[in-house]
PDB file of the backbone (N, CA, C, O) and the ligand in Angstrom, with CONECT records:
HET     ZN  A 101       1
ATOM      1  N   MET A   1       0.840  -1.210   0.000  1.00  0.00           N
ATOM      2  CA  MET A   1       0.000   0.000   0.000  1.00  0.00           C
ATOM      3  C   MET A   1       0.872   1.256   0.000  1.00  0.00           C
ATOM      4  O   MET A   1       1.855   1.336   0.738  1.00  0.00           O
ATOM      5  N   SER A   2       0.514   2.217  -0.817  1.00  0.00           N
ATOM      6  CA  SER A   2       1.280   3.459  -0.850  1.00  0.00           C
ATOM      7  C   SER A   2       0.763   4.416   0.225  1.00  0.00           C
ATOM      8  O   SER A   2      -0.397   4.353   0.632  1.00  0.00           O
ATOM      9  N   ALA A   3       1.633   5.282   0.662  1.00  0.00           N
ATOM     10  CA  ALA A   3       1.260   6.271   1.680  1.00  0.00           C
ATOM     11  C   ALA A   3       0.242   7.250   1.094  1.00  0.00           C
ATOM     12  O   ALA A   3       0.224   7.462  -0.118  1.00  0.00           O
ATOM     13  N   PRO A   4      -0.609   7.854   1.940  1.00  0.00           N
ATOM     14  CA  PRO A   4      -1.667   8.744   1.454  1.00  0.00           C
ATOM     15  C   PRO A   4      -1.132   9.920   0.648  1.00  0.00           C
ATOM     16  O   PRO A   4      -1.803  10.387  -0.272  1.00  0.00           O
ATOM     17  N   HIS A   5       0.062  10.410   0.975  1.00  0.00           N
ATOM     18  CA  HIS A   5       0.586  11.573   0.264  1.00  0.00           C
ATOM     19  C   HIS A   5       1.206  11.176  -1.075  1.00  0.00           C
ATOM     20  O   HIS A   5       1.547  12.032  -1.891  1.00  0.00           O
ATOM     21  N   ASN A   6       1.346   9.884  -1.287  1.00  0.00           N
ATOM     22  CA  ASN A   6       1.990   9.410  -2.511  1.00  0.00           C
ATOM     23  C   ASN A   6       0.920   8.961  -3.507  1.00  0.00           C
ATOM     24  O   ASN A   6       0.759   7.770  -3.771  1.00  0.00           O
ATOM     25  N   LYS A   7       0.203   9.926  -4.046  1.00  0.00           N
ATOM     26  CA  LYS A   7      -0.917   9.611  -4.931  1.00  0.00           C
ATOM     27  C   LYS A   7      -0.432   9.210  -6.323  1.00  0.00           C
ATOM     28  O   LYS A   7       0.619   9.656  -6.785  1.00  0.00           O
ATOM     29  N   SER A   8      -1.198   8.385  -6.960  1.00  0.00           N
ATOM     30  CA  SER A   8      -0.884   8.021  -8.343  1.00  0.00           C
ATOM     31  C   SER A   8      -1.293   9.156  -9.270  1.00  0.00           C
ATOM     32  O   SER A   8      -2.077  10.027  -8.891  1.00  0.00           O
ATOM     33  N   LEU A   9      -0.765   9.141 -10.471  1.00  0.00           N
ATOM     34  CA  LEU A   9      -1.136  10.129 -11.479  1.00  0.00           C
ATOM     35  C   LEU A   9      -2.637  10.193 -11.671  1.00  0.00           C
ATOM     36  O   LEU A   9      -3.216  11.273 -11.786  1.00  0.00           O
ATOM     37  N   THR A  10      -3.258   9.029 -11.705  1.00  0.00           N
ATOM     38  CA  THR A  10      -4.700   8.969 -11.919  1.00  0.00           C
ATOM     39  C   THR A  10      -5.454   9.629 -10.769  1.00  0.00           C
ATOM     40  O   THR A  10      -6.414  10.367 -10.994  1.00  0.00           O
ATOM     41  N   GLU A  11      -5.019   9.365  -9.536  1.00  0.00           N
ATOM     42  CA  GLU A  11      -5.690   9.974  -8.380  1.00  0.00           C
ATOM     43  C   GLU A  11      -5.542  11.490  -8.398  1.00  0.00           C
ATOM     44  O   GLU A  11      -6.496  12.221  -8.127  1.00  0.00           O
ATOM     45  N   ILE A  12      -4.341  11.954  -8.718  1.00  0.00           N
ATOM     46  CA  ILE A  12      -4.106  13.398  -8.770  1.00  0.00           C
ATOM     47  C   ILE A  12      -4.980  14.024  -9.856  1.00  0.00           C
ATOM     48  O   ILE A  12      -5.629  15.046  -9.630  1.00  0.00           O
ATOM     49  N   ALA A  13      -4.990  13.404 -11.034  1.00  0.00           N
ATOM     50  CA  ALA A  13      -5.767  13.953 -12.144  1.00  0.00           C
ATOM     51  C   ALA A  13      -7.252  13.977 -11.800  1.00  0.00           C
ATOM     52  O   ALA A  13      -7.957  14.931 -12.127  1.00  0.00           O
ATOM     53  N   TRP A  14      -7.715  12.933 -11.146  1.00  0.00           N
ATOM     54  CA  TRP A  14      -9.129  12.843 -10.789  1.00  0.00           C
ATOM     55  C   TRP A  14      -9.483  13.901  -9.742  1.00  0.00           C
ATOM     56  O   TRP A  14     -10.498  14.586  -9.865  1.00  0.00           O
ATOM     57  N   ASP A  15      -8.641  14.031  -8.715  1.00  0.00           N
ATOM     58  CA  ASP A  15      -8.881  15.022  -7.658  1.00  0.00           C
ATOM     59  C   ASP A  15      -8.890  16.437  -8.231  1.00  0.00           C
ATOM     60  O   ASP A  15      -9.741  17.253  -7.880  1.00  0.00           O
ATOM     61  N   ASP A  16      -7.928  16.719  -9.121  1.00  0.00           N
ATOM     62  CA  ASP A  16      -7.837  18.061  -9.692  1.00  0.00           C
ATOM     63  C   ASP A  16      -9.039  18.368 -10.581  1.00  0.00           C
ATOM     64  O   ASP A  16      -9.519  19.500 -10.623  1.00  0.00           O
ATOM     65  N   LEU A  17      -9.519  17.351 -11.289  1.00  0.00           N
ATOM     66  CA  LEU A  17     -10.656  17.541 -12.177  1.00  0.00           C
ATOM     67  C   LEU A  17     -11.917  17.878 -11.374  1.00  0.00           C
ATOM     68  O   LEU A  17     -12.741  18.685 -11.805  1.00  0.00           O
ATOM     69  N   ALA A  18     -12.052  17.261 -10.223  1.00  0.00           N
ATOM     70  CA  ALA A  18     -13.233  17.482  -9.383  1.00  0.00           C
ATOM     71  C   ALA A  18     -13.115  18.746  -8.537  1.00  0.00           C
ATOM     72  O   ALA A  18     -14.085  19.175  -7.911  1.00  0.00           O
ATOM     73  N   SER A  19     -11.938  19.332  -8.521  1.00  0.00           N
ATOM     74  CA  SER A  19     -11.665  20.492  -7.678  1.00  0.00           C
ATOM     75  C   SER A  19     -12.071  21.790  -8.371  1.00  0.00           C
ATOM     76  O   SER A  19     -12.229  21.837  -9.591  1.00  0.00           O
ATOM     77  N   GLU A  20     -12.237  22.846  -7.565  1.00  0.00           N
ATOM     78  CA  GLU A  20     -12.489  24.168  -8.133  1.00  0.00           C
ATOM     79  C   GLU A  20     -11.222  25.013  -8.127  1.00  0.00           C
ATOM     80  O   GLU A  20     -11.272  26.223  -8.346  1.00  0.00           O
ATOM     81  N   ILE A  21     -10.093  24.371  -7.875  1.00  0.00           N
ATOM     82  CA  ILE A  21      -8.800  25.054  -7.837  1.00  0.00           C
ATOM     83  C   ILE A  21      -7.925  24.487  -8.953  1.00  0.00           C
ATOM     84  O   ILE A  21      -7.780  23.271  -9.084  1.00  0.00           O
ATOM     85  N   CYS A  22      -7.357  25.359  -9.736  1.00  0.00           N
ATOM     86  CA  CYS A  22      -6.481  24.930 -10.825  1.00  0.00           C
ATOM     87  C   CYS A  22      -5.269  24.180 -10.266  1.00  0.00           C
ATOM     88  O   CYS A  22      -4.604  24.655  -9.345  1.00  0.00           O
ATOM     89  N   GLY A  23      -4.995  23.008 -10.831  1.00  0.00           N
ATOM     90  CA  GLY A  23      -3.903  22.171 -10.348  1.00  0.00           C
ATOM     91  C   GLY A  23      -2.529  22.744 -10.632  1.00  0.00           C
ATOM     92  O   GLY A  23      -1.534  22.289 -10.068  1.00  0.00           O
ATOM     93  N   HIS A  24      -2.468  23.728 -11.493  1.00  0.00           N
ATOM     94  CA  HIS A  24      -1.164  24.357 -11.753  1.00  0.00           C
ATOM     95  C   HIS A  24      -0.983  25.639 -10.950  1.00  0.00           C
ATOM     96  O   HIS A  24      -0.071  25.729 -10.127  1.00  0.00           O
ATOM     97  N   CYS A  25      -1.835  26.625 -11.177  1.00  0.00           N
ATOM     98  CA  CYS A  25      -1.572  27.954 -10.613  1.00  0.00           C
ATOM     99  C   CYS A  25      -2.351  28.232  -9.333  1.00  0.00           C
ATOM    100  O   CYS A  25      -2.049  29.195  -8.629  1.00  0.00           O
ATOM    101  N   GLY A  26      -3.342  27.411  -9.019  1.00  0.00           N
ATOM    102  CA  GLY A  26      -4.073  27.592  -7.772  1.00  0.00           C
ATOM    103  C   GLY A  26      -5.234  28.566  -7.847  1.00  0.00           C
ATOM    104  O   GLY A  26      -5.878  28.841  -6.835  1.00  0.00           O
ATOM    105  N   ARG A  27      -5.513  29.096  -9.049  1.00  0.00           N
ATOM    106  CA  ARG A  27      -6.671  29.973  -9.200  1.00  0.00           C
ATOM    107  C   ARG A  27      -7.946  29.148  -9.256  1.00  0.00           C
ATOM    108  O   ARG A  27      -7.921  27.921  -9.347  1.00  0.00           O
ATOM    109  N   LYS A  28      -9.081  29.881  -9.198  1.00  0.00           N
ATOM    110  CA  LYS A  28     -10.355  29.179  -9.296  1.00  0.00           C
ATOM    111  C   LYS A  28     -10.569  28.662 -10.710  1.00  0.00           C
ATOM    112  O   LYS A  28     -10.189  29.316 -11.681  1.00  0.00           O
ATOM    113  N   LYS A  29     -11.168  27.507 -10.822  1.00  0.00           N
ATOM    114  CA  LYS A  29     -11.553  26.966 -12.128  1.00  0.00           C
ATOM    115  C   LYS A  29     -12.895  26.281 -11.979  1.00  0.00           C
ATOM    116  O   LYS A  29     -13.397  26.105 -10.869  1.00  0.00           O
ATOM    117  N   GLN A  30     -13.469  25.897 -13.101  1.00  0.00           N
ATOM    118  CA  GLN A  30     -14.713  25.151 -13.091  1.00  0.00           C
ATOM    119  C   GLN A  30     -14.431  23.681 -12.798  1.00  0.00           C
ATOM    120  O   GLN A  30     -13.449  23.120 -13.283  1.00  0.00           O
ATOM    121  N   LYS A  31     -15.304  23.063 -12.001  1.00  0.00           N
ATOM    122  CA  LYS A  31     -15.201  21.614 -11.827  1.00  0.00           C
ATOM    123  C   LYS A  31     -15.316  20.930 -13.184  1.00  0.00           C
ATOM    124  O   LYS A  31     -16.030  21.395 -14.073  1.00  0.00           O
ATOM    125  N   ARG A  32     -14.609  19.834 -13.323  1.00  0.00           N
ATOM    126  CA  ARG A  32     -14.609  19.019 -14.534  1.00  0.00           C
ATOM    127  C   ARG A  32     -13.887  19.694 -15.703  1.00  0.00           C
ATOM    128  O   ARG A  32     -13.922  19.182 -16.822  1.00  0.00           O
ATOM    129  N   GLN A  33     -13.251  20.805 -15.467  1.00  0.00           N
ATOM    130  CA  GLN A  33     -12.319  21.346 -16.447  1.00  0.00           C
ATOM    131  C   GLN A  33     -10.916  21.084 -15.914  1.00  0.00           C
ATOM    132  O   GLN A  33     -10.686  21.111 -14.705  1.00  0.00           O
ATOM    133  N   SER A  34      -9.981  20.828 -16.830  1.00  0.00           N
ATOM    134  CA  SER A  34      -8.645  20.430 -16.414  1.00  0.00           C
ATOM    135  C   SER A  34      -7.904  21.558 -15.699  1.00  0.00           C
ATOM    136  O   SER A  34      -7.256  21.338 -14.676  1.00  0.00           O
ATOM    137  N   PHE A  35      -8.006  22.756 -16.245  1.00  0.00           N
ATOM    138  CA  PHE A  35      -7.256  23.893 -15.714  1.00  0.00           C
ATOM    139  C   PHE A  35      -8.147  25.124 -15.710  1.00  0.00           C
ATOM    140  O   PHE A  35      -9.251  25.102 -16.253  1.00  0.00           O
ATOM    141  N   CYS A  36      -7.657  26.209 -15.088  1.00  0.00           N
ATOM    142  CA  CYS A  36      -8.330  27.500 -15.216  1.00  0.00           C
ATOM    143  C   CYS A  36      -8.152  27.974 -16.661  1.00  0.00           C
ATOM    144  O   CYS A  36      -7.337  27.428 -17.404  1.00  0.00           O
ATOM    145  N   ARG A  37      -8.906  28.976 -17.044  1.00  0.00           N
ATOM    146  CA  ARG A  37      -8.860  29.447 -18.442  1.00  0.00           C
ATOM    147  C   ARG A  37      -7.458  29.908 -18.833  1.00  0.00           C
ATOM    148  O   ARG A  37      -6.986  29.628 -19.935  1.00  0.00           O
ATOM    149  N   ARG A  38      -6.806  30.612 -17.921  1.00  0.00           N
ATOM    150  CA  ARG A  38      -5.486  31.141 -18.221  1.00  0.00           C
ATOM    151  C   ARG A  38      -4.504  30.015 -18.555  1.00  0.00           C
ATOM    152  O   ARG A  38      -3.799  30.080 -19.563  1.00  0.00           O
ATOM    153  N   CYS A  39      -4.462  29.008 -17.726  1.00  0.00           N
ATOM    154  CA  CYS A  39      -3.538  27.895 -17.963  1.00  0.00           C
ATOM    155  C   CYS A  39      -3.958  27.118 -19.205  1.00  0.00           C
ATOM    156  O   CYS A  39      -3.126  26.751 -20.034  1.00  0.00           O
ATOM    157  N   TYR A  40      -5.251  26.876 -19.320  1.00  0.00           N
ATOM    158  CA  TYR A  40      -5.743  26.096 -20.451  1.00  0.00           C
ATOM    159  C   TYR A  40      -5.337  26.735 -21.772  1.00  0.00           C
ATOM    160  O   TYR A  40      -4.878  26.043 -22.680  1.00  0.00           O
ATOM    161  N   PHE A  41      -5.504  28.060 -21.887  1.00  0.00           N
ATOM    162  CA  PHE A  41      -5.211  28.717 -23.155  1.00  0.00           C
ATOM    163  C   PHE A  41      -3.717  28.980 -23.345  1.00  0.00           C
ATOM    164  O   PHE A  41      -3.291  29.422 -24.412  1.00  0.00           O
ATOM    165  N   ALA A  42      -2.933  28.709 -22.319  1.00  0.00           N
ATOM    166  CA  ALA A  42      -1.474  28.803 -22.465  1.00  0.00           C
ATOM    167  C   ALA A  42      -0.914  27.524 -23.090  1.00  0.00           C
ATOM    168  O   ALA A  42       0.241  27.493 -23.515  1.00  0.00           O
ATOM    169  N   LEU A  43      -1.722  26.484 -23.144  1.00  0.00           N
ATOM    170  CA  LEU A  43      -1.273  25.208 -23.708  1.00  0.00           C
ATOM    171  C   LEU A  43      -1.347  25.241 -25.232  1.00  0.00           C
ATOM    172  O   LEU A  43      -2.189  25.942 -25.794  1.00  0.00           O
ATOM    173  N   PRO A  44      -0.483  24.497 -25.902  1.00  0.00           N
ATOM    174  CA  PRO A  44      -0.603  24.387 -27.357  1.00  0.00           C
ATOM    175  C   PRO A  44      -1.903  23.683 -27.720  1.00  0.00           C
ATOM    176  O   PRO A  44      -2.430  22.879 -26.951  1.00  0.00           O
ATOM    177  N   GLU A  45      -2.404  23.999 -28.897  1.00  0.00           N
ATOM    178  CA  GLU A  45      -3.712  23.489 -29.293  1.00  0.00           C
ATOM    179  C   GLU A  45      -3.792  21.972 -29.225  1.00  0.00           C
ATOM    180  O   GLU A  45      -4.796  21.415 -28.780  1.00  0.00           O
ATOM    181  N   GLY A  46      -2.733  21.309 -29.666  1.00  0.00           N
ATOM    182  CA  GLY A  46      -2.746  19.849 -29.664  1.00  0.00           C
ATOM    183  C   GLY A  46      -2.933  19.270 -28.278  1.00  0.00           C
ATOM    184  O   GLY A  46      -3.670  18.303 -28.085  1.00  0.00           O
ATOM    185  N   LEU A  47      -2.257  19.871 -27.321  1.00  0.00           N
ATOM    186  CA  LEU A  47      -2.351  19.398 -25.940  1.00  0.00           C
ATOM    187  C   LEU A  47      -3.731  19.702 -25.362  1.00  0.00           C
ATOM    188  O   LEU A  47      -4.293  18.898 -24.618  1.00  0.00           O
ATOM    189  N   ARG A  48      -4.273  20.872 -25.712  1.00  0.00           N
ATOM    190  CA  ARG A  48      -5.622  21.223 -25.251  1.00  0.00           C
ATOM    191  C   ARG A  48      -6.631  20.184 -25.728  1.00  0.00           C
ATOM    192  O   ARG A  48      -7.504  19.751 -24.976  1.00  0.00           O
ATOM    193  N   ARG A  49      -6.494  19.800 -26.977  1.00  0.00           N
ATOM    194  CA  ARG A  49      -7.441  18.834 -27.530  1.00  0.00           C
ATOM    195  C   ARG A  49      -7.304  17.476 -26.823  1.00  0.00           C
ATOM    196  O   ARG A  49      -8.287  16.774 -26.585  1.00  0.00           O
ATOM    197  N   GLN A  50      -6.060  17.136 -26.500  1.00  0.00           N
ATOM    198  CA  GLN A  50      -5.825  15.840 -25.842  1.00  0.00           C
ATOM    199  C   GLN A  50      -6.426  15.773 -24.446  1.00  0.00           C
ATOM    200  O   GLN A  50      -6.665  14.686 -23.921  1.00  0.00           O
ATOM    201  N   LEU A  51      -6.672  16.941 -23.840  1.00  0.00           N
ATOM    202  CA  LEU A  51      -7.252  16.944 -22.497  1.00  0.00           C
ATOM    203  C   LEU A  51      -8.700  16.452 -22.500  1.00  0.00           C
ATOM    204  O   LEU A  51      -9.285  16.251 -21.436  1.00  0.00           O
ATOM    205  N   TYR A  52      -9.275  16.258 -23.673  1.00  0.00           N
ATOM    206  CA  TYR A  52     -10.617  15.674 -23.755  1.00  0.00           C
ATOM    207  C   TYR A  52     -10.575  14.153 -23.822  1.00  0.00           C
ATOM    208  O   TYR A  52     -11.608  13.501 -23.975  1.00  0.00           O
ATOM    209  N   THR A  53      -9.391  13.602 -23.708  1.00  0.00           N
ATOM    210  CA  THR A  53      -9.238  12.151 -23.672  1.00  0.00           C
ATOM    211  C   THR A  53      -9.876  11.609 -22.393  1.00  0.00           C
ATOM    212  O   THR A  53      -9.677  12.170 -21.316  1.00  0.00           O
ATOM    213  N   PRO A  54     -10.643  10.518 -22.506  1.00  0.00           N
ATOM    214  CA  PRO A  54     -11.205   9.939 -21.276  1.00  0.00           C
ATOM    215  C   PRO A  54     -10.123   9.307 -20.401  1.00  0.00           C
ATOM    216  O   PRO A  54      -9.024   9.009 -20.869  1.00  0.00           O
ATOM    217  N   PHE A  55     -10.454   9.109 -19.124  1.00  0.00           N
ATOM    218  CA  PHE A  55      -9.488   8.475 -18.214  1.00  0.00           C
ATOM    219  C   PHE A  55      -9.027   7.130 -18.761  1.00  0.00           C
ATOM    220  O   PHE A  55      -7.856   6.768 -18.650  1.00  0.00           O
ATOM    221  N   SER A  56      -9.957   6.402 -19.347  1.00  0.00           N
ATOM    222  CA  SER A  56      -9.619   5.082 -19.878  1.00  0.00           C
ATOM    223  C   SER A  56      -8.650   5.170 -21.046  1.00  0.00           C
ATOM    224  O   SER A  56      -7.994   4.186 -21.388  1.00  0.00           O
ATOM    225  N   GLY A  57      -8.558   6.348 -21.659  1.00  0.00           N
ATOM    226  CA  GLY A  57      -7.668   6.533 -22.792  1.00  0.00           C
ATOM    227  C   GLY A  57      -6.329   7.139 -22.427  1.00  0.00           C
ATOM    228  O   GLY A  57      -5.516   7.431 -23.304  1.00  0.00           O
ATOM    229  N   GLY A  58      -6.091   7.332 -21.121  1.00  0.00           N
ATOM    230  CA  GLY A  58      -4.790   7.841 -20.677  1.00  0.00           C
ATOM    231  C   GLY A  58      -4.808   9.317 -20.298  1.00  0.00           C
ATOM    232  O   GLY A  58      -3.787   9.999 -20.384  1.00  0.00           O
ATOM    233  N   TYR A  59      -5.983   9.809 -19.875  1.00  0.00           N
ATOM    234  CA  TYR A  59      -6.091  11.226 -19.507  1.00  0.00           C
ATOM    235  C   TYR A  59      -5.049  11.650 -18.472  1.00  0.00           C
ATOM    236  O   TYR A  59      -4.464  12.727 -18.580  1.00  0.00           O
ATOM    237  N   ALA A  60      -4.821  10.804 -17.474  1.00  0.00           N
ATOM    238  CA  ALA A  60      -3.928  11.185 -16.368  1.00  0.00           C
ATOM    239  C   ALA A  60      -2.525  11.531 -16.870  1.00  0.00           C
ATOM    240  O   ALA A  60      -1.911  12.487 -16.397  1.00  0.00           O
ATOM    241  N   GLU A  61      -2.030  10.760 -17.815  1.00  0.00           N
ATOM    242  CA  GLU A  61      -0.693  11.012 -18.355  1.00  0.00           C
ATOM    243  C   GLU A  61      -0.674  12.314 -19.158  1.00  0.00           C
ATOM    244  O   GLU A  61       0.297  13.069 -19.106  1.00  0.00           O
ATOM    245  N   ILE A  62      -1.751  12.569 -19.898  1.00  0.00           N
ATOM    246  CA  ILE A  62      -1.836  13.790 -20.688  1.00  0.00           C
ATOM    247  C   ILE A  62      -1.936  15.005 -19.772  1.00  0.00           C
ATOM    248  O   ILE A  62      -1.309  16.037 -20.014  1.00  0.00           O
ATOM    249  N   TYR A  63      -2.727  14.866 -18.727  1.00  0.00           N
ATOM    250  CA  TYR A  63      -2.862  15.952 -17.752  1.00  0.00           C
ATOM    251  C   TYR A  63      -1.504  16.260 -17.113  1.00  0.00           C
ATOM    252  O   TYR A  63      -1.146  17.423 -16.925  1.00  0.00           O
ATOM    253  N   ASP A  64      -0.763  15.214 -16.786  1.00  0.00           N
ATOM    254  CA  ASP A  64       0.557  15.397 -16.186  1.00  0.00           C
ATOM    255  C   ASP A  64       1.507  16.092 -17.164  1.00  0.00           C
ATOM    256  O   ASP A  64       2.296  16.955 -16.781  1.00  0.00           O
ATOM    257  N   GLU A  65       1.411  15.699 -18.420  1.00  0.00           N
ATOM    258  CA  GLU A  65       2.240  16.314 -19.458  1.00  0.00           C
ATOM    259  C   GLU A  65       1.894  17.801 -19.604  1.00  0.00           C
ATOM    260  O   GLU A  65       2.777  18.641 -19.777  1.00  0.00           O
ATOM    261  N   ALA A  66       0.604  18.107 -19.532  1.00  0.00           N
ATOM    262  CA  ALA A  66       0.161  19.498 -19.641  1.00  0.00           C
ATOM    263  C   ALA A  66       0.689  20.316 -18.469  1.00  0.00           C
ATOM    264  O   ALA A  66       1.096  21.464 -18.649  1.00  0.00           O
ATOM    265  N   LYS A  67       0.685  19.735 -17.266  1.00  0.00           N
ATOM    266  CA  LYS A  67       1.205  20.451 -16.100  1.00  0.00           C
ATOM    267  C   LYS A  67       2.702  20.704 -16.242  1.00  0.00           C
ATOM    268  O   LYS A  67       3.201  21.770 -15.883  1.00  0.00           O
ATOM    269  N   THR A  68       3.408  19.713 -16.768  1.00  0.00           N
ATOM    270  CA  THR A  68       4.845  19.888 -16.999  1.00  0.00           C
ATOM    271  C   THR A  68       5.079  21.004 -18.004  1.00  0.00           C
ATOM    272  O   THR A  68       5.993  21.813 -17.845  1.00  0.00           O
ATOM    273  N   TYR A  69       4.250  21.042 -19.037  1.00  0.00           N
ATOM    274  CA  TYR A  69       4.374  22.100 -20.037  1.00  0.00           C
ATOM    275  C   TYR A  69       4.169  23.471 -19.391  1.00  0.00           C
ATOM    276  O   TYR A  69       4.955  24.392 -19.619  1.00  0.00           O
ATOM    277  N   LEU A  70       3.121  23.603 -18.591  1.00  0.00           N
ATOM    278  CA  LEU A  70       2.831  24.888 -17.946  1.00  0.00           C
ATOM    279  C   LEU A  70       3.989  25.323 -17.054  1.00  0.00           C
ATOM    280  O   LEU A  70       4.321  26.505 -16.973  1.00  0.00           O
ATOM    281  N   GLN A  71       4.588  24.357 -16.398  1.00  0.00           N
ATOM    282  CA  GLN A  71       5.683  24.648 -15.476  1.00  0.00           C
ATOM    283  C   GLN A  71       6.946  25.070 -16.226  1.00  0.00           C
ATOM    284  O   GLN A  71       7.666  25.968 -15.789  1.00  0.00           O
ATOM    285  N   CYS A  72       7.206  24.420 -17.352  1.00  0.00           N
ATOM    286  CA  CYS A  72       8.486  24.615 -18.044  1.00  0.00           C
ATOM    287  C   CYS A  72       8.411  25.642 -19.162  1.00  0.00           C
ATOM    288  O   CYS A  72       9.402  26.315 -19.447  1.00  0.00           O
ATOM    289  N   GLU A  73       7.261  25.775 -19.795  1.00  0.00           N
ATOM    290  CA  GLU A  73       7.185  26.559 -21.027  1.00  0.00           C
ATOM    291  C   GLU A  73       6.378  27.838 -20.895  1.00  0.00           C
ATOM    292  O   GLU A  73       6.292  28.604 -21.855  1.00  0.00           O
ATOM    293  N   THR A  74       5.795  28.090 -19.756  1.00  0.00           N
ATOM    294  CA  THR A  74       5.009  29.320 -19.604  1.00  0.00           C
ATOM    295  C   THR A  74       5.503  30.103 -18.395  1.00  0.00           C
ATOM    296  O   THR A  74       6.262  29.590 -17.573  1.00  0.00           O
ATOM    297  N   ASP A  75       5.060  31.351 -18.300  1.00  0.00           N
ATOM    298  CA  ASP A  75       5.447  32.205 -17.175  1.00  0.00           C
ATOM    299  C   ASP A  75       4.437  32.134 -16.029  1.00  0.00           C
ATOM    300  O   ASP A  75       4.578  32.843 -15.033  1.00  0.00           O
ATOM    301  N   ILE A  76       3.438  31.296 -16.164  1.00  0.00           N
ATOM    302  CA  ILE A  76       2.411  31.222 -15.127  1.00  0.00           C
ATOM    303  C   ILE A  76       2.996  30.529 -13.900  1.00  0.00           C
ATOM    304  O   ILE A  76       3.388  29.365 -13.986  1.00  0.00           O
ATOM    305  N   PRO A  77       3.065  31.213 -12.765  1.00  0.00           N
ATOM    306  CA  PRO A  77       3.683  30.601 -11.588  1.00  0.00           C
ATOM    307  C   PRO A  77       2.865  29.432 -11.056  1.00  0.00           C
ATOM    308  O   PRO A  77       1.635  29.454 -11.075  1.00  0.00           O
ATOM    309  N   ARG A  78       3.552  28.444 -10.596  1.00  0.00           N
ATOM    310  CA  ARG A  78       2.891  27.274 -10.036  1.00  0.00           C
ATOM    311  C   ARG A  78       2.573  27.558  -8.568  1.00  0.00           C
ATOM    312  O   ARG A  78       3.411  28.065  -7.822  1.00  0.00           O
ATOM    313  N   ALA A  79       1.356  27.223  -8.174  1.00  0.00           N
ATOM    314  CA  ALA A  79       0.955  27.416  -6.785  1.00  0.00           C
ATOM    315  C   ALA A  79       1.713  26.424  -5.897  1.00  0.00           C
ATOM    316  O   ALA A  79       1.943  25.276  -6.275  1.00  0.00           O
ATOM    317  N   VAL A  80       2.086  26.891  -4.728  1.00  0.00           N
ATOM    318  CA  VAL A  80       2.718  26.007  -3.754  1.00  0.00           C
ATOM    319  C   VAL A  80       1.620  25.213  -3.084  1.00  0.00           C
ATOM    320  O   VAL A  80       0.704  25.779  -2.488  1.00  0.00           O
ATOM    321  N   ARG A  81       1.715  23.905  -3.184  1.00  0.00           N
ATOM    322  CA  ARG A  81       0.660  23.044  -2.648  1.00  0.00           C
ATOM    323  C   ARG A  81       1.095  22.433  -1.331  1.00  0.00           C
ATOM    324  O   ARG A  81       2.242  22.019  -1.161  1.00  0.00           O
ATOM    325  N   ALA A  82       0.170  22.389  -0.423  1.00  0.00           N
ATOM    326  CA  ALA A  82       0.465  21.853   0.910  1.00  0.00           C
ATOM    327  C   ALA A  82       0.718  20.339   0.827  1.00  0.00           C
ATOM    328  O   ALA A  82       0.983  19.701   1.846  1.00  0.00           O
TER     329      ALA A  82
HETATM  330 ZN    ZN A 101      -4.325  27.829 -13.703  1.00  0.00          ZN2+
END
């Protein structure tokens, strides 16, 4: 069993999707949207389209890739998460 703080990619992606807080910058977002509008539109079009992939199709990995992109390729600061 993994420790509670050691969530899998799928758990993180699922929690963030159900949250009203953007998983990258910490701003408010709509539930069931991957990111807030600012982060979402900072992504390249191809990646944005891939975020409509269902969980069964590998959404968690795509979501993780999008977060890495936001962190490395944009100026949007990442929120410090507890
Ligand atoms: Zn954001």
